[in-house]
ROMARBA-910476 format. One record per residue: residue in three letters; x, y, z of N, C-alpha, C in turn. Coordinates in pm, whole numbers, plus 50000, padded with zeros to 5 digits. Layout:
residues N
['ALA'; [X; Y; Z]; [X; Y; Z]; [X; Y; Z]]
...
***
This chain:
residues 302
['UNK'; [75882; 36302; 35272]; [75807; 36393; 35153]; [75685; 36440; 35189]]
['UNK'; [75589; 36384; 35299]; [75514; 36424; 35362]; [75550; 36571; 35447]]
['UNK'; [75658; 36528; 35524]; [75695; 36665; 35578]; [75730; 36731; 35512]]
['UNK'; [75815; 36757; 35413]; [75844; 36824; 35338]; [75702; 36925; 35276]]
['UNK'; [75597; 36871; 35216]; [75481; 36912; 35222]; [75412; 36980; 35306]]
['UNK'; [75415; 36929; 35453]; [75357; 36996; 35546]; [75441; 37130; 35571]]
['UNK'; [75558; 37099; 35585]; [75674; 37258; 35593]; [75633; 37356; 35518]]
['UNK'; [75609; 37371; 35404]; [75607; 37427; 35288]; [75450; 37492; 35306]]
['UNK'; [75360; 37420; 35417]; [75242; 37467; 35410]; [75141; 37472; 35272]]
['UNK'; [75150; 37375; 35192]; [75071; 37351; 35056]; [74969; 37410; 35092]]
['UNK'; [74852; 37369; 35192]; [74729; 37380; 35195]; [74710; 37556; 35178]]
['UNK'; [74793; 37627; 35227]; [74801; 37765; 35239]; [74870; 37870; 35131]]
['UNK'; [74891; 37775; 35002]; [74911; 37848; 34878]; [74794; 37923; 34856]]
['UNK'; [74691; 37866; 34859]; [74565; 37936; 34799]; [74571; 38114; 34836]]
['UNK'; [74632; 38116; 34982]; [74640; 38244; 35022]; [74706; 38364; 34907]]
['UNK'; [74817; 38300; 34851]; [74850; 38411; 34714]; [74796; 38407; 34620]]
['UNK'; [74716; 38292; 34574]; [74633; 38304; 34443]; [74565; 38422; 34384]]
['UNK'; [74462; 38432; 34502]; [74339; 38537; 34469]; [74404; 38664; 34438]]
['UNK'; [74504; 38729; 34489]; [74554; 38848; 34486]; [74593; 38854; 34340]]
['UNK'; [74687; 38761; 34291]; [74757; 38733; 34140]; [74626; 38776; 34055]]
['UNK'; [74519; 38653; 34056]; [74426; 38692; 33977]; [74364; 38835; 33989]]
['UNK'; [74342; 38879; 34088]; [74286; 39017; 34082]; [74361; 39102; 34015]]
['UNK'; [74497; 39114; 34027]; [74570; 39195; 33957]; [74583; 39160; 33837]]
['UNK'; [74565; 39073; 33762]; [74537; 39023; 33597]; [74426; 39100; 33582]]
['UNK'; [74313; 39045; 33655]; [74151; 39084; 33607]; [74148; 39209; 33581]]
['UNK'; [74238; 39302; 33681]; [74230; 39441; 33713]; [74326; 39491; 33570]]
['UNK'; [74426; 39408; 33526]; [74497; 39481; 33401]; [74385; 39449; 33273]]
['UNK'; [74308; 39319; 33291]; [74248; 39306; 33165]; [74130; 39404; 33126]]
['UNK'; [74078; 39465; 33278]; [73965; 39523; 33277]; [74010; 39676; 33232]]
['UNK'; [74120; 39721; 33241]; [74160; 39879; 33214]; [74259; 39845; 33115]]
['UNK'; [74311; 39780; 33086]; [74391; 39775; 32954]; [74331; 39667; 32805]]
['UNK'; [74269; 39566; 32867]; [74211; 39483; 32752]; [74326; 39352; 32717]]
['UNK'; [74421; 39353; 32805]; [74528; 39256; 32761]; [74548; 39162; 32878]]
['UNK'; [74615; 39053; 32848]; [74655; 38961; 32898]; [74768; 38890; 32876]]
['UNK'; [74872; 38860; 32984]; [74984; 38771; 32906]; [74986; 38631; 33018]]
['UNK'; [74955; 38536; 32940]; [74975; 38392; 33012]; [75074; 38371; 33094]]
['UNK'; [75190; 38410; 32976]; [75341; 38358; 33042]; [75366; 38450; 33184]]
['UNK'; [75314; 38555; 33189]; [75356; 38638; 33269]; [75277; 38611; 33401]]
['UNK'; [75159; 38560; 33385]; [75074; 38574; 33483]; [75102; 38426; 33556]]
['UNK'; [75164; 38346; 33474]; [75212; 38235; 33523]; [75327; 38233; 33610]]
['UNK'; [75406; 38304; 33561]; [75545; 38324; 33601]; [75528; 38432; 33763]]
['UNK'; [75428; 38488; 33764]; [75404; 38578; 33888]; [75297; 38504; 33953]]
['UNK'; [75244; 38374; 33939]; [75146; 38277; 34008]; [75298; 38204; 34087]]
['UNK'; [75394; 38160; 34034]; [75518; 38078; 34087]; [75582; 38175; 34172]]
['UNK'; [75631; 38294; 34133]; [75696; 38400; 34221]; [75627; 38404; 34389]]
['UNK'; [75505; 38413; 34371]; [75429; 38415; 34481]; [75437; 38290; 34549]]
['UNK'; [75379; 38213; 34474]; [75422; 38051; 34537]; [75549; 38042; 34633]]
['UNK'; [75666; 38097; 34577]; [75816; 38068; 34590]; [75819; 38158; 34722]]
['UNK'; [75765; 38280; 34723]; [75794; 38373; 34816]; [75704; 38310; 34937]]
['UNK'; [75597; 38252; 34953]; [75520; 38187; 35042]; [75584; 38079; 35072]]
['UNK'; [75648; 37993; 34999]; [75739; 37861; 35073]; [75842; 37938; 35140]]
['UNK'; [75939; 38029; 35098]; [76023; 38100; 35162]; [75996; 38166; 35304]]
['UNK'; [75873; 38207; 35310]; [75810; 38278; 35428]; [75779; 38201; 35526]]
['UNK'; [75725; 38079; 35465]; [75645; 37976; 35572]; [75776; 37862; 35607]]
['UNK'; [75850; 37848; 35549]; [75973; 37794; 35602]; [76065; 37843; 35684]]
['UNK'; [76080; 37948; 35660]; [76145; 38059; 35783]; [76112; 38061; 35901]]
['UNK'; [75962; 38096; 35858]; [75897; 38122; 35988]; [75888; 37973; 36073]]
['UNK'; [75888; 37882; 36014]; [75902; 37766; 36078]; [76022; 37741; 36172]]
['UNK'; [76130; 37766; 36093]; [76265; 37755; 36126]; [76270; 37817; 36260]]
['UNK'; [76247; 37980; 36245]; [76267; 38045; 36356]; [76202; 38046; 36488]]
['UNK'; [76065; 38035; 36452]; [75959; 37977; 36567]; [75993; 37868; 36622]]
['UNK'; [76048; 37804; 36569]; [76093; 37686; 36625]; [76224; 37681; 36712]]
['UNK'; [76319; 37760; 36650]; [76408; 37810; 36751]; [76419; 37909; 36897]]
['UNK'; [76291; 37972; 36859]; [76274; 38084; 36965]; [76165; 37989; 37061]]
['UNK'; [76162; 37863; 37028]; [76037; 37803; 37127]; [75875; 37817; 37114]]
['UNK'; [75847; 37914; 37038]; [75705; 37949; 37056]; [75644; 37834; 37006]]
['UNK'; [75648; 37781; 36910]; [75581; 37674; 36853]; [75591; 37537; 36982]]
['UNK'; [75679; 37535; 37015]; [75718; 37413; 37108]; [75589; 37425; 37246]]
['UNK'; [75580; 37585; 37273]; [75518; 37585; 37414]; [75360; 37633; 37413]]
['UNK'; [75317; 37605; 37285]; [75174; 37646; 37279]; [75091; 37504; 37336]]
['UNK'; [74998; 37538; 37412]; [74928; 37434; 37473]; [74869; 37357; 37388]]
['UNK'; [74836; 37217; 37422]; [74806; 37141; 37299]; [74657; 37166; 37292]]
['UNK'; [74589; 37225; 37393]; [74440; 37269; 37365]; [74420; 37400; 37308]]
['UNK'; [74548; 37467; 37261]; [74556; 37581; 37182]; [74584; 37550; 37039]]
['UNK'; [74620; 37426; 36990]; [74658; 37374; 36848]; [74564; 37364; 36757]]
['UNK'; [74538; 37442; 36679]; [74431; 37417; 36577]; [74504; 37407; 36427]]
['UNK'; [74401; 37364; 36343]; [74465; 37340; 36206]; [74521; 37480; 36134]]
['UNK'; [74482; 37592; 36208]; [74514; 37744; 36138]; [74651; 37809; 36197]]
['UNK'; [74673; 37758; 36335]; [74777; 37800; 36415]; [74903; 37736; 36462]]
['UNK'; [74993; 37772; 36506]; [75098; 37718; 36639]; [75195; 37632; 36483]]
['UNK'; [75192; 37681; 36393]; [75276; 37618; 36267]; [75202; 37483; 36203]]
['UNK'; [75314; 37409; 36124]; [75291; 37317; 36079]; [75285; 37144; 36165]]
['UNK'; [75385; 37216; 36259]; [75420; 37087; 36393]; [75500; 36987; 36350]]
['UNK'; [75551; 37020; 36206]; [75662; 36920; 36154]; [75798; 36919; 36233]]
['UNK'; [75856; 37045; 36262]; [75969; 37072; 36326]; [75951; 37024; 36480]]
['UNK'; [75854; 37059; 36545]; [75816; 37014; 36704]; [75828; 36883; 36713]]
['UNK'; [75757; 36828; 36624]; [75733; 36673; 36599]; [75822; 36597; 36579]]
['UNK'; [75982; 36645; 36517]; [76070; 36587; 36487]; [76072; 36518; 36341]]
['UNK'; [75995; 36559; 36271]; [75957; 36487; 36156]; [76081; 36548; 36026]]
['UNK'; [76131; 36649; 36045]; [76225; 36715; 35985]; [76339; 36810; 36066]]
['UNK'; [76438; 36785; 35975]; [76547; 36856; 36046]; [76546; 37004; 36043]]
['UNK'; [76579; 37087; 36152]; [76562; 37240; 36156]; [76627; 37299; 35996]]
['UNK'; [76758; 37248; 35967]; [76827; 37307; 35914]; [76785; 37275; 35724]]
['UNK'; [76753; 37143; 35755]; [76659; 37144; 35625]; [76556; 37206; 35574]]
['UNK'; [76464; 37251; 35661]; [76378; 37367; 35657]; [76379; 37470; 35605]]
['UNK'; [76518; 37503; 35667]; [76590; 37624; 35659]; [76630; 37641; 35498]]
['UNK'; [76700; 37514; 35449]; [76753; 37547; 35298]; [76634; 37538; 35223]]
['UNK'; [76526; 37498; 35224]; [76437; 37446; 35169]; [76396; 37614; 35109]]
['UNK'; [76369; 37708; 35273]; [76315; 37829; 35228]; [76434; 37900; 35148]]
['UNK'; [76560; 37903; 35176]; [76674; 37946; 35114]; [76660; 37923; 34941]]
['UNK'; [76635; 37809; 34903]; [76641; 37770; 34764]; [76518; 37854; 34716]]
['UNK'; [76412; 37857; 34782]; [76269; 37927; 34711]; [76287; 38034; 34720]]
['UNK'; [76377; 38135; 34784]; [76398; 38256; 34785]; [76504; 38298; 34658]]
['UNK'; [76590; 38219; 34636]; [76677; 38204; 34519]; [76602; 38208; 34379]]
['UNK'; [76513; 38121; 34384]; [76423; 38096; 34276]; [76332; 38191; 34243]]
['UNK'; [76263; 38291; 34327]; [76182; 38415; 34333]; [76269; 38505; 34292]]
['UNK'; [76403; 38551; 34361]; [76457; 38624; 34300]; [76510; 38645; 34164]]
['UNK'; [76524; 38496; 34100]; [76546; 38464; 33946]; [76448; 38529; 33872]]
['UNK'; [76308; 38497; 33914]; [76192; 38547; 33885]; [76173; 38683; 33837]]
['UNK'; [76225; 38755; 33924]; [76205; 38901; 33974]; [76298; 38972; 33889]]
['UNK'; [76432; 38893; 33856]; [76553; 38946; 33799]; [76488; 38945; 33623]]
['UNK'; [76396; 38841; 33588]; [76364; 38842; 33468]; [76250; 38949; 33439]]
['UNK'; [76164; 38939; 33517]; [76051; 39074; 33499]; [76099; 39209; 33498]]
['UNK'; [76255; 39224; 33598]; [76298; 39333; 33532]; [76354; 39373; 33413]]
['UNK'; [76399; 39285; 33356]; [76420; 39286; 33195]; [76326; 39277; 33139]]
['UNK'; [76204; 39230; 33124]; [76116; 39196; 33048]; [76002; 39312; 33044]]
['UNK'; [75993; 39329; 33190]; [75889; 39443; 33189]; [75927; 39573; 33242]]
['UNK'; [76010; 39589; 33351]; [76074; 39709; 33399]; [76108; 39726; 33546]]
['UNK'; [76151; 39847; 33575]; [76239; 39837; 33673]; [76178; 39833; 33819]]
['UNK'; [76042; 39878; 33789]; [75913; 39887; 33929]; [75943; 39741; 33966]]
['UNK'; [75966; 39655; 33909]; [75984; 39510; 33956]; [76057; 39515; 34098]]
['UNK'; [76172; 39556; 34100]; [76284; 39564; 34194]; [76260; 39623; 34325]]
['UNK'; [76172; 39751; 34342]; [76124; 39749; 34467]; [75970; 39700; 34521]]
['UNK'; [75930; 39637; 34407]; [75804; 39551; 34473]; [75837; 39385; 34522]]
['UNK'; [75948; 39356; 34449]; [75995; 39240; 34485]; [76102; 39226; 34614]]
['UNK'; [76155; 39353; 34628]; [76260; 39356; 34770]; [76136; 39363; 34878]]
['UNK'; [76045; 39450; 34847]; [75929; 39473; 34982]; [75885; 39303; 35013]]
['UNK'; [75886; 39257; 34923]; [75815; 39107; 34971]; [75927; 39024; 35024]]
['UNK'; [76040; 39019; 34945]; [76186; 38953; 35038]; [76201; 38982; 35157]]
['UNK'; [76212; 39122; 35190]; [76251; 39180; 35306]; [76112; 39144; 35409]]
['UNK'; [76009; 39165; 35384]; [75930; 39154; 35465]; [75871; 38980; 35496]]
['UNK'; [75888; 38898; 35405]; [75869; 38773; 35422]; [75981; 38723; 35477]]
['UNK'; [76089; 38696; 35416]; [76222; 38626; 35496]; [76216; 38675; 35624]]
['UNK'; [76192; 38810; 35641]; [76265; 38855; 35804]; [76126; 38859; 35881]]
['UNK'; [76009; 38788; 35851]; [75900; 38768; 35946]; [75940; 38769; 36067]]
['UNK'; [75985; 38657; 36083]; [76032; 38579; 36229]; [76191; 38603; 36240]]
['UNK'; [76256; 38581; 36127]; [76415; 38607; 36122]; [76455; 38722; 36183]]
['UNK'; [76583; 38688; 36267]; [76660; 38819; 36326]; [76742; 38840; 36201]]
['UNK'; [76763; 39014; 36174]; [76730; 39108; 36311]; [76633; 39160; 36322]]
['UNK'; [76557; 39153; 36201]; [76409; 39244; 36186]; [76304; 39200; 36280]]
['UNK'; [76272; 39047; 36255]; [76172; 38994; 36341]; [76044; 39067; 36357]]
['UNK'; [75982; 39087; 36214]; [75884; 39195; 36195]; [75732; 39134; 36327]]
['UNK'; [75721; 38989; 36301]; [75601; 38954; 36397]; [75642; 38999; 36541]]
['UNK'; [75793; 38969; 36580]; [75788; 38983; 36749]; [75777; 39164; 36782]]
['UNK'; [75769; 39269; 36655]; [75785; 39394; 36680]; [75645; 39463; 36652]]
['UNK'; [75555; 39337; 36612]; [75406; 39429; 36619]; [75385; 39490; 36474]]
['UNK'; [75487; 39446; 36384]; [75449; 39502; 36271]; [75421; 39377; 36139]]
['UNK'; [75388; 39258; 36192]; [75364; 39146; 36109]; [75208; 39149; 36044]]
['UNK'; [75141; 39173; 36132]; [75017; 39202; 36053]; [74953; 39309; 35927]]
['UNK'; [75074; 39396; 35978]; [75080; 39539; 35859]; [75128; 39506; 35740]]
['UNK'; [75234; 39402; 35746]; [75313; 39359; 35621]; [75258; 39260; 35568]]
['UNK'; [75167; 39173; 35632]; [75107; 39081; 35579]; [75007; 39141; 35456]]
['UNK'; [74930; 39213; 35530]; [74825; 39293; 35467]; [74858; 39356; 35358]]
['UNK'; [74992; 39420; 35355]; [75065; 39465; 35249]; [75111; 39402; 35151]]
['UNK'; [75141; 39279; 35181]; [75203; 39180; 35078]; [75087; 39108; 35024]]
['UNK'; [74999; 39064; 35074]; [74881; 38957; 35008]; [74761; 39076; 34974]]
['UNK'; [74735; 39173; 34995]; [74679; 39297; 34932]; [74753; 39383; 34845]]
['UNK'; [74778; 39508; 34867]; [74837; 39570; 34741]; [74980; 39544; 34668]]
['UNK'; [75068; 39475; 34742]; [75175; 39435; 34677]; [75155; 39306; 34573]]
['UNK'; [75091; 39221; 34607]; [75073; 39112; 34510]; [74985; 39148; 34392]]
['UNK'; [74900; 39240; 34433]; [74796; 39275; 34327]; [74868; 39407; 34225]]
['UNK'; [74936; 39485; 34281]; [75004; 39545; 34206]; [75111; 39491; 34113]]
['UNK'; [75199; 39420; 34186]; [75276; 39288; 34066]; [75227; 39259; 33968]]
['UNK'; [75124; 39188; 34004]; [75025; 39096; 33901]; [75021; 39188; 33774]]
['UNK'; [74949; 39334; 33828]; [74888; 39399; 33726]; [75017; 39470; 33645]]
['UNK'; [75115; 39504; 33725]; [75262; 39575; 33660]; [75308; 39464; 33530]]
['UNK'; [75297; 39351; 33580]; [75370; 39244; 33470]; [75283; 39216; 33370]]
['UNK'; [75163; 39261; 33370]; [75080; 39253; 33284]; [75036; 39384; 33170]]
['UNK'; [75080; 39496; 33257]; [75097; 39607; 33174]; [75245; 39703; 33164]]
['UNK'; [75315; 39686; 33225]; [75429; 39769; 33253]; [75389; 39928; 33302]]
['UNK'; [75289; 39952; 33386]; [75228; 40041; 33444]; [75161; 40026; 33564]]
['UNK'; [75167; 40110; 33635]; [75096; 40101; 33790]; [74993; 40232; 33834]]
['UNK'; [74913; 40235; 33792]; [74830; 40371; 33806]; [74757; 40341; 33947]]
['UNK'; [74795; 40403; 34039]; [74757; 40352; 34182]; [74607; 40400; 34200]]
['UNK'; [74576; 40493; 34134]; [74446; 40511; 34167]; [74343; 40422; 34142]]
['UNK'; [74365; 40377; 34012]; [74285; 40234; 34010]; [74294; 40117; 34086]]
['UNK'; [74409; 40094; 34155]; [74425; 39969; 34219]; [74443; 39975; 34362]]
['UNK'; [74456; 40080; 34446]; [74479; 40103; 34545]; [74345; 40008; 34638]]
['UNK'; [74205; 40095; 34596]; [74103; 40064; 34675]; [74073; 39928; 34628]]
['UNK'; [74064; 39858; 34503]; [74027; 39724; 34526]; [74152; 39612; 34594]]
['UNK'; [74283; 39652; 34575]; [74379; 39560; 34645]; [74374; 39574; 34796]]
['UNK'; [74310; 39685; 34864]; [74283; 39671; 35003]; [74204; 39614; 35027]]
['UNK'; [74092; 39531; 34971]; [73994; 39438; 35008]; [74053; 39304; 35030]]
['UNK'; [74161; 39213; 34926]; [74206; 39109; 35023]; [74349; 39144; 35127]]
['UNK'; [74422; 39280; 35120]; [74478; 39306; 35219]; [74438; 39308; 35352]]
['UNK'; [74303; 39382; 35346]; [74240; 39367; 35502]; [74186; 39247; 35525]]
['UNK'; [74123; 39182; 35442]; [74073; 39026; 35492]; [74173; 38928; 35514]]
['UNK'; [74289; 38938; 35464]; [74403; 38845; 35486]; [74456; 38893; 35625]]
['UNK'; [74467; 39028; 35661]; [74496; 39046; 35787]; [74407; 39028; 35908]]
['UNK'; [74272; 39026; 35862]; [74174; 38968; 35966]; [74203; 38813; 35973]]
['UNK'; [74256; 38758; 35887]; [74308; 38588; 35897]; [74413; 38576; 35995]]
['UNK'; [74514; 38660; 35983]; [74617; 38650; 36045]; [74574; 38685; 36208]]
['UNK'; [74512; 38755; 36224]; [74459; 38854; 36354]; [74387; 38743; 36414]]
['UNK'; [74297; 38687; 36352]; [74216; 38572; 36405]; [74267; 38439; 36460]]
['UNK'; [74401; 38411; 36373]; [74485; 38300; 36433]; [74574; 38332; 36541]]
['UNK'; [74598; 38459; 36537]; [74671; 38490; 36646]; [74625; 38462; 36805]]
['UNK'; [74494; 38441; 36803]; [74418; 38429; 36934]; [74470; 38311; 37012]]
['UNK'; [74443; 38210; 36953]; [74495; 38055; 37029]; [74633; 38075; 37055]]
['UNK'; [74745; 38154; 36982]; [74878; 38159; 37013]; [74870; 38249; 37123]]
['UNK'; [74836; 38346; 37185]; [74826; 38455; 37282]; [74906; 38402; 37380]]
['UNK'; [74905; 38292; 37468]; [74968; 38260; 37589]; [75118; 38228; 37547]]
['UNK'; [75120; 38143; 37432]; [75271; 38101; 37392]; [75330; 38210; 37349]]
['UNK'; [75300; 38341; 37230]; [75347; 38422; 37191]; [75395; 38528; 37312]]
['UNK'; [75318; 38540; 37402]; [75371; 38647; 37517]; [75464; 38571; 37585]]
['UNK'; [75455; 38441; 37612]; [75556; 38354; 37692]; [75689; 38364; 37632]]
['UNK'; [75706; 38394; 37484]; [75823; 38360; 37418]; [75870; 38523; 37353]]
['UNK'; [75804; 38623; 37425]; [75833; 38775; 37352]; [75778; 38769; 37196]]
['UNK'; [75697; 38683; 37153]; [75675; 38757; 37003]; [75521; 38814; 37016]]
['UNK'; [75571; 38969; 37035]; [75495; 39063; 37079]; [75417; 39106; 36943]]
['UNK'; [75338; 39044; 36875]; [75255; 39081; 36759]; [75145; 39188; 36829]]
['UNK'; [75068; 39232; 36760]; [74976; 39321; 36804]; [74855; 39258; 36891]]
['UNK'; [74807; 39134; 36835]; [74752; 39066; 36953]; [74784; 39011; 37096]]
['UNK'; [74925; 38992; 37078]; [74988; 38980; 37220]; [75015; 39117; 37305]]
['UNK'; [75014; 39242; 37240]; [75038; 39358; 37304]; [74898; 39423; 37331]]
['UNK'; [74780; 39371; 37239]; [74658; 39475; 37286]; [74597; 39383; 37393]]
['UNK'; [74612; 39237; 37420]; [74556; 39121; 37490]; [74407; 39075; 37390]]
['UNK'; [74336; 38985; 37435]; [74241; 38928; 37377]; [74114; 39017; 37380]]
['UNK'; [74086; 39066; 37492]; [73944; 39176; 37513]; [73986; 39273; 37417]]
['UNK'; [74116; 39352; 37398]; [74113; 39479; 37323]; [74155; 39450; 37186]]
['UNK'; [74152; 39316; 37155]; [74165; 39293; 37020]; [74077; 39255; 36941]]
['UNK'; [73942; 39219; 37017]; [73817; 39203; 36924]; [73773; 39298; 36813]]
['UNK'; [73764; 39439; 36860]; [73751; 39544; 36786]; [73814; 39570; 36624]]
['UNK'; [73953; 39547; 36657]; [74012; 39559; 36547]; [73984; 39428; 36429]]
['UNK'; [73959; 39297; 36488]; [73892; 39223; 36397]; [73747; 39242; 36370]]
['UNK'; [73674; 39300; 36423]; [73529; 39355; 36335]; [73566; 39446; 36246]]
['UNK'; [73642; 39550; 36246]; [73654; 39641; 36147]; [73736; 39581; 36022]]
['UNK'; [73837; 39505; 36039]; [73927; 39429; 35959]; [73809; 39348; 35849]]
['UNK'; [73675; 39298; 35896]; [73571; 39206; 35845]; [73527; 39284; 35741]]
['UNK'; [73473; 39408; 35842]; [73355; 39484; 35785]; [73375; 39613; 35695]]
['UNK'; [73510; 39641; 35694]; [73561; 39777; 35648]; [73554; 39736; 35486]]
['UNK'; [73581; 39610; 35439]; [73571; 39583; 35297]; [73441; 39625; 35224]]
['UNK'; [73316; 39629; 35311]; [73216; 39662; 35245]; [73201; 39792; 35189]]
['UNK'; [73196; 39915; 35289]; [73201; 40043; 35261]; [73319; 40094; 35155]]
['UNK'; [73448; 40025; 35173]; [73535; 40034; 35069]; [73461; 39998; 34923]]
['UNK'; [73428; 39899; 34915]; [73365; 39848; 34763]; [73288; 39956; 34712]]
['UNK'; [73158; 40011; 34813]; [73079; 40082; 34783]; [73138; 40214; 34727]]
['UNK'; [73249; 40247; 34809]; [73339; 40407; 34752]; [73398; 40353; 34638]]
['UNK'; [73422; 40241; 34602]; [73517; 40188; 34484]; [73421; 40214; 34362]]
['UNK'; [73272; 40160; 34389]; [73189; 40161; 34250]; [73143; 40290; 34234]]
['UNK'; [73126; 40401; 34361]; [73098; 40512; 34339]; [73198; 40606; 34279]]
['UNK'; [73314; 40569; 34262]; [73444; 40666; 34210]; [73492; 40622; 34084]]
['UNK'; [73406; 40465; 34063]; [73429; 40406; 33932]; [73565; 40315; 33930]]
['UNK'; [73648; 40338; 34023]; [73756; 40256; 34040]; [73716; 40086; 34057]]
['UNK'; [73598; 40061; 34097]; [73524; 39917; 34091]; [73420; 39905; 33985]]
['UNK'; [73393; 39836; 33890]; [73295; 39820; 33838]; [73168; 39763; 33877]]
['UNK'; [73034; 39843; 33849]; [72901; 39786; 33911]; [72898; 39653; 33928]]
['UNK'; [72953; 39567; 33856]; [72936; 39414; 33874]; [73040; 39372; 34006]]
['UNK'; [73130; 39452; 34040]; [73206; 39410; 34159]; [73138; 39429; 34271]]
['UNK'; [72969; 39453; 34271]; [72911; 39425; 34396]; [72882; 39305; 34425]]
['UNK'; [72861; 39205; 34335]; [72890; 39096; 34383]; [72942; 39033; 34487]]
['UNK'; [73049; 39108; 34543]; [73107; 39072; 34654]; [73034; 39068; 34740]]
['UNK'; [72917; 39175; 34726]; [72870; 39187; 34886]; [72781; 39021; 34917]]
['UNK'; [72807; 38947; 34840]; [72727; 38829; 34871]; [72835; 38775; 34965]]
['UNK'; [72913; 38817; 34997]; [72997; 38724; 35116]; [72982; 38773; 35249]]
['UNK'; [72859; 38893; 35232]; [72836; 38941; 35378]; [72777; 38856; 35486]]
['UNK'; [72686; 38770; 35419]; [72633; 38676; 35550]; [72733; 38611; 35611]]
['UNK'; [72882; 38537; 35553]; [72960; 38468; 35585]; [73044; 38553; 35693]]
['UNK'; [73072; 38676; 35653]; [73149; 38788; 35741]; [73043; 38759; 35870]]
['UNK'; [72918; 38810; 35843]; [72826; 38843; 35988]; [72866; 38695; 36073]]
['UNK'; [72839; 38596; 36008]; [72838; 38482; 36117]; [72965; 38475; 36177]]
['UNK'; [73102; 38477; 36097]; [73210; 38468; 36124]; [73199; 38578; 36270]]
['UNK'; [73168; 38673; 36283]; [73153; 38756; 36357]; [73083; 38737; 36487]]
['UNK'; [72991; 38662; 36467]; [72896; 38597; 36583]; [72996; 38517; 36643]]
['UNK'; [73034; 38406; 36558]; [73118; 38286; 36611]; [73219; 38353; 36692]]
['UNK'; [73309; 38449; 36630]; [73413; 38507; 36703]; [73389; 38577; 36832]]
['UNK'; [73288; 38659; 36825]; [73243; 38703; 36953]; [73198; 38641; 37060]]
['UNK'; [73177; 38512; 37052]; [73112; 38404; 37150]; [73218; 38337; 37208]]
['UNK'; [73349; 38311; 37088]; [73456; 38194; 37170]; [73578; 38251; 37114]]
['UNK'; [73613; 38399; 37126]; [73750; 38405; 37118]; [73850; 38387; 37222]]
['UNK'; [73805; 38368; 37315]; [73892; 38283; 37417]; [73881; 38093; 37426]]
['UNK'; [73825; 38051; 37334]; [73832; 37936; 37361]; [73864; 37903; 37189]]
['UNK'; [73972; 37835; 37179]; [74053; 37815; 37068]; [73982; 37700; 36960]]
['UNK'; [73925; 37588; 37056]; [73873; 37494; 36963]; [73738; 37552; 36902]]
['UNK'; [73680; 37590; 36958]; [73563; 37671; 36938]; [73556; 37778; 36834]]
['UNK'; [73664; 37829; 36841]; [73720; 37947; 36738]; [73722; 37894; 36593]]
['UNK'; [73750; 37759; 36573]; [73802; 37708; 36442]; [73702; 37712; 36348]]
['UNK'; [73545; 37727; 36339]; [73460; 37752; 36262]; [73474; 37899; 36189]]
['UNK'; [73527; 38009; 36306]; [73531; 38136; 36273]; [73681; 38136; 36178]]
['UNK'; [73778; 38068; 36209]; [73904; 38111; 36175]; [73894; 38046; 36015]]
['UNK'; [73844; 37940; 36016]; [73822; 37870; 35881]; [73721; 37949; 35771]]
['UNK'; [73606; 38037; 35826]; [73535; 38132; 35782]; [73581; 38224; 35728]]
['UNK'; [73711; 38292; 35793]; [73763; 38385; 35762]; [73855; 38379; 35669]]
['UNK'; [73918; 38288; 35661]; [73972; 38233; 35528]; [73914; 38212; 35436]]
['UNK'; [73780; 38173; 35417]; [73690; 38140; 35326]; [73654; 38302; 35279]]
['UNK'; [73641; 38348; 35353]; [73572; 38508; 35365]; [73706; 38575; 35243]]
['UNK'; [73837; 38583; 35295]; [73925; 38616; 35199]; [73922; 38566; 35053]]
['UNK'; [73896; 38401; 35029]; [73908; 38372; 34926]; [73795; 38427; 34839]]
['UNK'; [73672; 38405; 34910]; [73559; 38452; 34790]; [73565; 38568; 34785]]
['UNK'; [73585; 38663; 34875]; [73559; 38806; 34829]; [73661; 38837; 34728]]
['UNK'; [73772; 38793; 34708]; [73935; 38838; 34633]; [73842; 38788; 34498]]
['UNK'; [73773; 38647; 34484]; [73763; 38592; 34378]; [73631; 38660; 34313]]
['UNK'; [73557; 38688; 34402]; [73417; 38734; 34342]; [73466; 38878; 34276]]
['UNK'; [73511; 38986; 34335]; [73547; 39073; 34295]; [73649; 39084; 34157]]
['UNK'; [73725; 38985; 34157]; [73813; 38961; 34018]; [73705; 38926; 33929]]
['UNK'; [73584; 38849; 33951]; [73508; 38811; 33857]; [73418; 38963; 33804]]
['UNK'; [73384; 39020; 33921]; [73335; 39137; 33900]; [73398; 39236; 33784]]
['UNK'; [73540; 39246; 33780]; [73611; 39319; 33691]; [73635; 39248; 33545]]
['UNK'; [73602; 39083; 33566]; [73605; 39000; 33438]; [73524; 39015; 33337]]
['UNK'; [73387; 39038; 33403]; [73274; 39018; 33332]; [73200; 39171; 33352]]
['UNK'; [73281; 39237; 33359]; [73213; 39396; 33340]; [73234; 39448; 33211]]
['UNK'; [73163; 39562; 33178]; [73165; 39583; 33018]; [73214; 39721; 33055]]
['UNK'; [73306; 39791; 32977]; [73311; 39911; 32919]; [73293; 39981; 32831]]
***
């Protein structure tokens, strides 16, 4: 049982929850409505998509050998997979079956929303399925082609936020959604970006040419700085254009955390074990920023 919970990466489910909350908060702010059933089903659907993605990723990274060749001194709680398959705690085929079943139930929820809400669920759910299921799986292998970071940002930012909004309202006003959805999108990309630093030698050796592996550690520093800091001017632009309410500025409270992450990262980007506080801090920055932005919409008065 411990191996099953480990392979589905339960502790990382939190990554998909804040964008769902943000989408529902946006819907409530702009339309005044909230459907508890659709919120719950959208949350379950996102969790199923994460289970499918994580287990397929573990399975195909194990088959490629990338999780096997990561040096022990480069393994942290945030990279190199769950270690369930390399340690022989679960059969690889069983991990694949868990992911396959998760994608089936995800698809069932998407079909339900298609008939109960509207057809736009089809492209939204298909993007999630194709980008998640084939993140490391052939023939697409997005993470090996330098597209994984973009797709993760797209999925955990705009895609989940749009979907959570759409199942509440049956509408998709992009002019109201794009700016706020970019904030979780950029920050989850920062999470993936910094987590790729300890994996750099193994990724290159296994041919997993994500963007950090392609750019090298030195040239990959600047994109991390940009991903972390860009949310603050976007937040201000959103307030000025009224896409984000004034109460959304509560998200600025995360700036000290962001700056601390940058300092730790700058001094330790080549030292995996000493990079752990910045890796943990980047996850915390994603979570707190998205939740605070959601609260900004929830407590705003129109």
